[in-house]
C-alpha positions in Angstrom: 127.5 104.8 23.8 124.3 106.6 23.1 122.8 103.5 21.4 122.6 102.1 25.0 120.2 104.9 26.0 117.3 105.0 23.6 114.5 105.2 26.1 115.6 108.0 28.4 118.4 110.6 28.6 121.3 109.1 30.6 123.0 110.7 33.6 126.7 111.5 33.7 127.1 108.7 36.2 125.4 106.1 33.9 127.6 107.0 30.9 130.7 106.9 33.1 129.7 103.4 34.4 129.2 102.2 30.9 132.6 103.4 29.7 134.2 101.6 32.6 132.3 98.4 31.8 133.4 98.6 28.2 137.0 98.9 29.4 138.0 101.9 27.3 141.7 102.9 27.7 142.2 105.4 24.9 140.1 107.9 22.9 137.7 108.2 25.9 135.1 110.9 25.2 134.1 113.6 27.7 131.1 112.2 29.5 129.3 115.5 29.7 129.6 115.9 25.9 128.1 112.5 25.4 125.1 113.4 27.5 124.7 116.7 25.7 124.5 114.9 22.3 121.7 112.6 23.4 118.5 113.1 21.3 115.0 111.6 21.8 114.4 108.4 19.9 112.7 108.7 16.5 109.2 107.0 16.1 110.7 104.2 14.0 113.2 103.4 16.8 110.4 103.4 19.4 108.4 100.9 17.3 111.3 98.4 16.9 113.5 98.8 20.0 112.9 96.0 22.6 113.5 98.5 25.4 110.4 100.4 24.4 108.4 97.2 24.0 109.3 96.2 27.5 108.1 99.7 28.7 104.6 98.6 27.8 104.6 95.8 30.3 106.6 97.6 33.1 105.4 100.6 35.1 108.2 102.5 36.8 109.3 106.0 37.8 105.8 107.1 38.7 103.5 107.1 41.7 99.9 108.0 42.4 99.5 110.9 44.9 96.5 112.5 46.6 95.8 116.1 45.7 92.9 116.9 48.1 89.7 115.6 46.6 91.4 114.1 43.6 94.4 111.9 42.7 97.2 112.4 40.2 100.4 110.9 38.9 103.8 112.3 40.0 107.3 111.5 38.9 109.5 109.5 41.4 112.6 110.1 39.2 113.7 112.8 36.8 112.7 112.7 33.2 114.4 114.7 30.4 112.6 116.4 27.6 111.9 113.7 24.9 111.9 110.8 27.4 109.1 108.3 27.2 107.5 108.6 30.6 104.9 105.8 30.4 102.3 104.4 28.1 98.5 104.8 28.2 98.0 101.2 28.9 94.7 99.7 28.0 92.9 97.4 25.6 92.4 98.9 22.1 88.8 98.9 20.9 87.1 100.4 17.8 83.4 100.9 17.3 82.9 99.4 20.8 84.2 102.6 22.3 81.4 104.8 21.1 78.8 102.2 22.0 80.2 102.1 25.5 80.1 105.9 25.8 76.4 105.8 24.8 75.7 103.2 27.5 77.2 105.4 30.3 74.2 107.7 30.2 75.9 110.7 31.6 78.3 108.9 34.0 82.0 109.8 33.9 83.6 108.1 30.9 87.2 107.2 30.4 87.7 106.7 26.7 90.7 107.8 24.8 89.9 108.2 21.1 92.8 108.7 18.6 94.0 108.0 15.1 96.9 106.0 13.9 97.2 106.6 10.2 93.8 105.9 8.7 92.6 103.9 11.6 90.3 105.4 14.2 90.9 103.7 17.5 89.9 103.9 21.2 91.6 103.0 24.4 89.2 101.4 26.8 90.2 103.0 30.1 86.7 102.5 31.6 87.3 98.7 32.1 89.6 98.1 35.1 91.8 96.2 35.6 93.2 95.4 32.2 93.8 91.8 31.2 97.6 92.0 31.2 97.8 93.7 34.6 95.0 92.0 36.6 96.7 92.7 39.9 98.1 96.2 39.3 97.0 99.7 38.6 98.6 101.5 35.6 99.5 105.1 35.6 98.4 106.4 32.2 94.7 106.2 33.0 95.3 108.4 36.1 97.1 111.3 34.5 95.2 114.6 34.9 94.4 117.2 32.3 96.2 120.6 31.7 95.6 122.7 28.6 97.9 125.5 29.8 100.9 123.6 31.4 101.0 120.0 30.1 104.4 118.3 30.6 103.8 115.2 28.4 102.0 114.6 25.2 100.6 111.3 23.7 102.3 109.7 20.8 100.8 106.7 18.9 103.1 103.9 17.8 102.7 100.5 16.3 105.0 97.9 17.9 105.5 94.2 17.4 105.1 92.1 20.6 105.0 88.3 20.8 104.6 88.2 17.0 101.6 90.5 16.9 101.3 94.2 16.1 100.1 96.4 19.0 98.8 100.0 18.8 100.4 101.8 21.8 100.1 105.3 23.0 103.2 106.5 24.8 103.5 109.7 26.8 106.5 111.7 25.8 108.0 114.5 28.0 107.6 118.0 26.6 110.1 119.4 29.1 112.5 118.3 31.9 110.4 116.9 34.7 111.8 116.9 38.2 110.9 114.4 41.0 107.5 114.9 42.6 106.1 117.0 39.7 102.6 116.0 38.6 102.3 114.5 35.2 99.7 116.2 33.0 98.6 116.2 29.4 96.1 118.1 27.3 93.0 116.0 26.9 92.1 118.0 23.8 88.7 119.1 25.0 87.3 122.4 26.4 84.1 123.6 27.9 82.8 124.2 24.4 83.3 120.5 23.6 80.4 119.7 25.8 77.9 122.0 24.1 77.6 124.1 27.3 77.2 121.1 29.6 80.8 121.5 30.7 80.7 125.1 31.7 81.1 124.3 35.4 84.1 122.0 34.7 86.7 124.5 35.9 89.6 121.9 35.6 89.3 122.1 31.8 90.8 125.6 31.9 93.8 124.7 34.0 
């Protein structure tokens, strides 16, 4: 039963519906116990499961919301601890990333630098829209920072899509996330990261 729910923790109703669809008449497990035994998918599963691969091209369960002067991303459905909430969807670049940062000349930059094994990579979040979503916004680039109360964390995976290997950064839930809660992750920077130039960036301490 749980093999049908690799991406997110199922509800009691979904497990019950699946049991009915399977037509079980005997040895029916308790639905609540099935839900309790659910565990987040391992990285290997994420990299090979077609459900996760489809998650890269579909954006659901989230919405952009205004928070006064700024915008953020909120949940429009519940997420359980360990769920994949969304991906940080953008083109992967390498040395181009640092070159683009230098060209910004102090303007706000949106580059996500990370490592996958021995490879140093960068997500180009500065260029909008992305090639695969030319008519739609994606949520990963809009998620705000929180060093004290993040509810998701980035996780790098290598998946095969259309015969090619893709480096993908997923956001995994650190806790149960209710509807309308803002999604936040730790950017991994602080005021000290800016050599004193970021001392007035109060949001880095949130």
